[in-house]
C-alpha positions, 0 to 999 in steps of 0.5 A: 286538844282533841276531846270527845264526850259522850253523855252517858247513863253508866261508864267504866274503864278497866285496866288489867281486869280490874276497874279504876274508875267508875261512873253513873250518869254523865259524861265519858271524855276521851282526851286528846293532847297535842305538844302545842296545848298548855294549861290555859287550853286545858282550863278553858275547855274544862269550863266548856265542857262542865257547863255545856247543855246537854242533859234534858230538862224537864220538858226534854230538852237538852238545857242542863249541863253536867253540873246542873244534874250533879252528873260524874266525868270519866276521863280516859287518856286517847293519844289516837284522837291525833291519828292522821290516816291521810297516807297508807293505811297505818295512822300516824299519831306524830301530832300526838303529845310527847307522853310527858307533856301529855300526862302532866295535861292529863292530870291537870285536866283532871285536877281542873274538873275537880276544881268545878265541884264535880266528881271525877273518875279517871283511867290511868295514862298510857295503859291499856284500858278497857272502857265500858260505857251506855251511851245515852242519846246518843250524844256525843260531841266533838271539840277541839281547841 
């Protein structure tokens, strides 16, 4: 699994010019899933993400999690995180999870975030999405499992 985590002041995702997910302060998670990923790997990375201390405290130190600030999470499926560009100029996506498997784990990821009592919004799996965000910091972190 590959995730790109961006700390944001606001973000939204639109499909067919209609906003389907919107948050204020929180995290945007670009989520790439491989066929090797399991519900166990999803649960592990969700716990890591919701407890990452990447928001500033009263002393302007990155010491608070999205839970601590009562932030929200916007999850976007992104198979292109598995792009292999080593050969030629056209990326290969053979390492990305098959759609049925990836969609199942994408939905599971969203449910695991909800279990952490964090507000979660999301895009639509497999759709052509337009993501708009204001990166705060900027803070961008990559996690792989």
